[in-house]
C-alpha positions in Angstrom: -90.3 -66.3 -102.6 -86.7 -66.0 -102.2 -84.7 -69.1 -103.7 -83.2 -71.2 -101.4 -79.9 -73.2 -102.4 -81.2 -76.7 -102.7 -84.0 -75.2 -105.3 -81.9 -75.5 -107.9 -80.0 -79.3 -108.1 -84.0 -80.3 -107.1 -85.3 -78.6 -110.2 -82.3 -80.0 -112.2 -83.0 -83.4 -111.0 -86.6 -83.1 -111.5 -86.4 -82.2 -115.0 -83.9 -85.0 -115.8 -86.4 -87.6 -114.3 -89.0 -85.7 -116.2 -87.3 -86.6 -119.6 -86.6 -90.0 -118.5 -90.4 -90.7 -117.6 -91.4 -89.2 -120.9 -88.7 -91.4 -122.8 -90.4 -94.4 -120.9 -94.0 -93.4 -121.7 -93.0 -93.2 -125.1 -91.1 -95.9 -125.9 -92.8 -98.5 -124.4 -96.1 -98.8 -125.9 -94.7 -98.2 -129.2 -92.1 -101.2 -128.2 -95.1 -103.7 -127.0 -98.3 -102.0 -128.2 -101.0 -100.2 -126.8 -103.3 -103.5 -126.2 -100.0 -105.4 -124.3 -99.5 -101.8 -122.5 -102.5 -101.7 -120.5 -101.7 -104.3 -118.0 -98.1 -102.7 -117.6 -99.8 -99.2 -117.1 -102.2 -100.6 -114.3 -99.4 -102.1 -112.7 -97.6 -98.4 -113.1 -100.3 -96.6 -111.6 -101.0 -99.4 -108.7 -97.3 -98.9 -108.0 -97.3 -95.1 -108.1 -100.5 -95.2 -106.2 -98.9 -96.9 -103.1 -95.8 -94.7 -103.8 -98.0 -91.2 -103.4 -99.6 -93.1 -99.9 -96.2 -93.5 -98.6 -94.9 -90.0 -99.7 -97.0 -89.2 -96.3 -94.3 -91.0 -94.4 -91.5 -88.7 -96.4 -93.6 -85.6 -95.9 -93.8 -86.3 -91.7 -90.2 -87.5 -91.9 -89.1 -84.1 -93.6 -91.3 -82.1 -91.0 -89.8 -83.8 -87.9 -86.0 -84.4 -88.8 -83.6 -81.4 -87.6 -80.2 -81.2 -87.3 -78.2 -82.3 -84.7 -76.2 -79.5 -82.9 -73.1 -81.6 -82.3 -72.2 -84.6 -84.6 -71.7 -88.1 -83.3 -73.0 -91.4 -82.8 -76.2 -91.4 -80.6 -79.6 -93.1 -80.5 -80.5 -94.0 -83.8 -83.3 -91.6 -85.1 -86.9 -93.0 -84.5 -87.3 -92.7 -87.9 -85.0 -95.2 -89.1 -86.3 -97.9 -87.3 -90.2 -96.8 -87.9 -89.6 -96.7 -91.6 -87.6 -100.4 -91.7 -90.8 -101.6 -89.5 -93.3 -100.1 -92.1 -91.5 -101.3 -94.7 -91.7 -105.1 -93.5 -95.5 -104.6 -92.6 -96.0 -102.9 -96.3 -94.9 -106.2 -97.6 -97.0 -108.3 -95.8 -100.2 -106.0 -95.9 -100.0 -105.8 -99.9 -99.9 -109.9 -100.0 -101.8 -110.4 -97.5 -104.7 -108.0 -99.2 -104.4 -109.1 -102.6 -107.2 -111.5 -102.7 -109.7 -108.7 -102.5 -108.4 -106.7 -105.3 -106.4 -108.4 -107.6 -108.6 -109.6 -109.8 -109.7 -105.8 -110.2 -107.0 -104.4 -110.7 -104.8 -106.6 -112.7 -108.0 -108.4 -114.8 -106.2 -111.1 -116.7 -102.9 -111.1 -115.0 -103.5 -111.6 -111.5 -101.1 -112.5 -108.6 -97.8 -112.2 -110.8 -98.2 -108.7 -110.5 -99.0 -108.7 -106.9 -95.2 -109.7 -105.6 -93.2 -106.9 -107.7 -95.9 -104.5 -106.5 -95.3 -105.8 -102.7 -91.6 -105.2 -103.1 -92.1 -101.8 -104.8 -93.9 -100.7 -102.1 -91.7 -102.0 -99.5 -88.8 -100.5 -101.2 -90.3 -97.1 -101.7 -90.9 -96.7 -98.0 -87.2 -97.2 -96.9 -86.5 -94.9 -100.1 -89.4 -92.2 -98.5 -87.5 -92.8 -94.9 -84.4 -91.7 -96.3 -85.4 -89.0 -98.5 -87.7 -87.3 -95.3 -84.3 -87.4 -93.5 -82.5 -85.2 -96.3 -85.0 -83.0 -96.8 -84.7 -82.1 -93.2 -81.5 -81.9 -93.1 -81.2 -80.0 -96.3 -79.2 -82.9 -98.1 -80.1 -81.5 -101.2 -77.4 -82.8 -103.3 -77.9 -86.4 -102.5 -81.4 -85.6 -102.7 -81.2 -84.5 -106.4 -78.9 -87.6 -107.1 -81.9 -90.1 -105.7 -84.3 -88.3 -108.2 -81.9 -88.4 -111.2 -80.5 -91.9 -110.5 -83.8 -93.7 -109.8 -85.4 -92.3 -113.0 -82.8 -93.2 -115.0 -82.1 -96.8 -113.7 -85.8 -97.5 -114.3 -85.8 -96.0 -117.8 -82.4 -98.4 -118.6 -84.0 -101.5 -116.6 -87.6 -101.0 -118.4 -86.4 -100.3 -121.5 -84.2 -103.2 -121.8 -86.6 -105.6 -120.8 -89.4 -104.3 -123.7 -86.7 -105.1 -126.7 -87.2 -108.8 -125.3 -90.8 -109.2 -124.3 -94.4 -107.6 -124.0 -95.1 -109.5 -121.1 -96.0 -106.9 -117.8 -94.5 -109.5 -115.2 -91.3 -108.7 -116.2 -91.6 -105.2 -117.1 -93.1 -104.7 -113.6 -90.1 -106.4 -111.8 -88.1 -103.8 -114.0 -89.7 -101.4 -112.6 -89.6 -102.3 -109.0 -86.2 -103.0 -108.4 -84.8 -99.7 -109.0 -86.1 -98.0 -105.6 -83.7 -99.9 -103.4 -81.0 -100.3 -106.3 -80.5 -96.3 -106.0 -80.3 -96.4 -102.4 -77.2 -98.7 -102.4 -75.5 -97.3 -105.4 -75.8 -93.8 -103.3 -75.8 -95.2 -99.6 -71.9 -94.3 -99.3 -72.9 -90.2 -99.6 -75.9 -90.3 -98.2 -74.6 -91.6 -95.1 -72.4 -89.1 -94.8 -75.6 -86.6 -94.8 -77.3 -88.5 -92.1 -75.5 -90.9 -90.0 -74.8 -89.4 -86.6 -76.3 -85.9 -87.8 -80.1 -85.8 -87.4 -82.5 -86.1 -84.3 -85.9 -86.4 -84.7 -88.9 -84.4 -82.6 -91.5 -86.9 -81.5 -91.1 -90.6 -80.4 -92.8 -93.4 -81.9 -96.3 -93.2 -80.5 -96.4 -89.7 -81.9 -94.6 -90.3 -85.3 -97.1 -93.3 -85.8 -100.2 -91.0 -85.2 -98.9 -88.3 -87.2 -97.8 -90.8 -90.2 -101.1 -92.5 -90.1 -102.9 -88.9 -90.7 -100.3 -88.0 -93.3 -100.4 -91.2 -95.2 -104.3 -91.1 -95.7 -103.6 -87.6 -97.1 -101.0 -89.1 -99.2 -103.3 -92.2 -100.4 -106.1 -89.9 -101.0 -103.2 -87.8 -103.5 -102.6 -90.9 -104.9 -106.0 -90.9 -106.1 -105.8 -87.9 -107.8 -102.6 -88.2 -109.3 -100.8 -91.9 -110.0 -103.6 -93.7 -109.0 -106.0 -92.2 -111.1 -105.4 -94.5 -114.2 -106.3 -97.5 -111.7 -109.9 -95.4 -110.7 -110.7 -95.0 -114.7 -109.3 -98.5 -115.4 -112.1 -99.7 -112.9 -114.6 -97.5 -113.9 -113.9 -98.6 -117.8 -113.6 -102.2 -117.5 -116.0 -102.7 -120.5 -114.2 -100.8 -122.8 -111.7 -101.9 -125.5 -108.2 -102.3 -124.4 -106.6 -100.1 -126.9 -108.6 -97.3 -125.9 -108.2 -97.5 -122.4 -104.6 -97.4 -122.8 -104.8 -94.3 -125.3 -106.4 -92.8 -122.3 -103.9 -94.0 -119.8 -101.0 -92.0 -122.0 -103.0 -89.2 -122.6 -103.3 -88.5 -118.7 -100.0 -89.4 -117.9 -98.2 -87.3 -120.5 -100.3 -84.3 -120.7 -100.6 -83.9 -116.8 -96.8 -84.8 -115.9 -95.2 -81.3 -116.8 -96.7 -79.6 -113.7 -97.8 -82.5 -111.2 -94.3 -84.1 -111.4 -92.8 -80.4 -110.7 -94.8 -79.8 -107.9 -95.1 -83.2 -106.3 -91.1 -83.1 -106.5 -91.3 -80.1 -104.4 -93.1 -81.2 -101.5 -90.4 -81.7 -99.3 -88.7 -78.6 -100.4 -91.8 -76.7 -99.8 -92.5 -78.2 -96.5 -89.3 -77.1 -95.2 -89.7 -73.6 -97.1 -93.0 -73.1 -95.2 -91.9 -74.2 -91.9 -88.8 -72.3 -91.7 -90.0 -68.9 -93.1 -93.5 -68.7 -91.2 -92.9 -65.2 -91.2 -93.6 -64.5 -95.2 -95.7 -67.8 -95.3 -98.7 -66.1 -97.1 -96.5 -64.3 -99.5 -94.5 -67.3 -100.6 -97.8 -69.3 -101.1 -99.3 -67.0 -103.3 -96.7 -66.5 -105.2 -96.0 -70.3 -105.9 -99.6 -70.7 -106.6 -99.6 -67.8 -109.3 -96.7 -70.0 -110.9 -98.5 -73.0 -111.1 -102.2 -72.0 -112.0 -101.0 -69.2 -114.3 -98.3 -71.8 -116.0 -101.2 -74.5 -116.0 -103.2 -71.9 -118.1 -100.9 -71.1 -120.8 -100.0 -74.8 -120.8 -103.9 -75.5 -121.5 -103.9 -73.3 -124.2 -101.1 -74.8 -126.0 -102.3 -78.3 -125.3 -105.5 -77.2 -127.1 -104.0 -76.5 -130.2 -101.1 -79.0 -130.6 -102.3 -81.5 -128.0 -103.5 -83.7 -131.0 -100.5 -83.5 -133.4 -98.2 -84.2 -131.0 -100.0 -87.3 -129.9 -100.6 -88.7 -133.6 -96.9 -88.0 -134.1 -95.6 -89.7 -130.8 -97.8 -92.6 -131.2 -98.2 -93.0 -134.9 -101.9 -92.1 -135.1 -102.8 -94.9 -132.3 -104.6 -92.4 -130.2 -106.8 -89.5 -131.4 -108.6 -87.6 -128.9 -109.9 -83.9 -129.4 -108.1 -80.7 -128.6 -110.2 -79.5 -125.8 -109.7 -83.0 -123.9 -106.1 -82.1 -123.8 -106.5 -78.6 -122.4 -108.4 -80.0 -119.6 -106.3 -82.6 -118.3 -103.6 -79.7 -118.3 -106.0 -77.7 -116.1 -106.5 -80.8 -114.1 -103.0 -80.7 -113.7 -102.6 -76.9 -112.2 -105.7 -77.6 -109.8 -103.8 -80.6 -108.6 -100.3 -79.0 -108.5 -102.2 -75.8 -106.6 -103.3 -78.4 -104.0 -99.9 -79.7 -103.7 -98.9 -76.4 -102.7 -101.6 -75.8 -100.3 -101.1 -79.1 -98.6 -97.6 -78.3 -97.5 -98.5 -74.9 -96.3 -100.9 -76.7 -93.9 -98.8 -79.2 -92.9 -96.1 -76.8 -91.8 -98.2 -75.7 -89.2 -98.9 -78.8 -87.5 -102.6 -79.1 -88.8 -102.7 -83.0 -89.9 -106.5 -82.8 -89.5 -107.0 -80.1 -92.0 -104.0 -81.5 -94.4 -105.3 -84.7 -94.4 -109.3 -83.5 -95.1 -108.2 -81.6 -98.0 -106.7 -84.8 -100.0 -109.4 -87.2 -98.6 -112.4 -84.7 -100.0 -110.9 -84.4 -103.4 -110.4 -88.2 -103.6 -114.0 -88.6 -102.6 -115.4 -86.5 -104.9 -113.2 -87.6 -107.7 -114.2 -91.3 -107.4 -117.9 -89.9 -106.8 -117.8 -88.5 -110.2 -117.0 -91.4 -111.8 -120.8 -92.7 -110.8 -122.2 -89.6 -112.7 -124.8 -90.7 -115.7 -123.1 -89.1 -118.4 -120.6 -91.7 -120.1 -117.3 -92.2 -119.4 -115.4 -89.1 -120.8 -117.6 -86.8 -119.5 -117.4 -87.9 -115.7 -113.3 -88.3 -116.3 -113.6 -84.6 -117.3 -115.8 -84.0 -113.9 -113.5 -86.0 -112.0 -110.6 -84.2 -113.2 -112.0 -80.9 -112.0 -114.2 -81.0 -109.5 -111.7 -83.2 -107.3 -108.9 -80.8 -106.8 -111.4 -78.2 -106.7 -112.8 -79.4 -103.7 -109.8 -80.3 -101.8 -108.3 -76.4 -102.6 -111.8 -75.2 -100.9 -111.3 -77.2 -97.4 -107.4 -76.2 -97.6 -108.0 -72.5 -98.9 -110.9 -72.2 -96.1 -108.7 -73.1 -93.6 -105.6 -70.8 -94.1 -107.8 -67.9 -95.1 -109.2 -67.8 -92.0 -105.8 -68.1 -90.5 -104.6 -65.6 -92.2 -107.1 -63.2 -91.1 -107.0 -64.1 -87.1 -103.5 -63.4 -87.2 -101.4 -60.5 -88.7 -99.8 -59.5 -90.5 -98.8 -63.0 -91.7 -99.2 -66.5 -90.3 -97.2 -66.7 -87.4 
């Protein structure tokens, strides 16, 4: 696959964001302790589960946004008004539904974490709309700055608050605020890239229907990725807080190198596959080879050095077997592969197949926690079986399509 100019700044920004994320995951538990960290980790997972869900909005805006032939002020893009309306609805929905889930998701803290969660989710809808528009018109530098600045603002905010308190509520507010703050800081630059320069290929009704389907898929994706600790937390509600927090940290730290990179490139891959359909199969296989091959190598490394690295990072507070770290890395590679086949399917406007792959993966993941094998065994089954099931759905469609169209997908 030939490299487009936007790939370098996006990868650089993703690398910087990953460093910031790792620093946050490393420093905060050390500062506040594993037992206190559990409450913040649950908020973090819930926040990024919703963010994962609303990334479906970003993907659809990316797919449908095109650069105008002439620059000038015209009727606002449906994506902008749609994003603002959805943002308001999301805030109301999170607060209104909280009585149904708050005691299960945030046991012991409850409503004080609902408000920063609602603000974070509503704010991210705005971020997703802006980012999707920038992806659609190849505003790579603005996107790169958004990714990096958001991560470092969050690291600074949470890090500073953690110095003064271990309370999950102020830490949650520190994690939520940087979404809109990033847009405010970068708006002069973003404005030059998008205002009067974009149009959209669908009206509100079509946009709503497409976004609904991509968000179902993205919410299912969240179960496999950022929301996985929430599912695990519910399954492990009887386990000691420190042990559950240790599992959270192992899952987040070990899976991040592959998942964070691939997930951050979803918009890029949609544009790449959409604009280069003549080479879609070749490009798809190339990216899958890199993700799966890299995952195998990293899994072997994690098996050997994982226990030692975690003992050094957290002062012996986390003690898990090397094979478990390897399983986590293999799982991340499978999720990464699913996050590659998904843009390929979506670039062909196959929203049903796209959603089906993620929904099946999420269903299998959650079903594994009902197996009678104990927490660790059920967790391993969920980590592996879920993404494999989703890959089977996407792969079946893509293989069937490639056989019916020669030599490449149209």
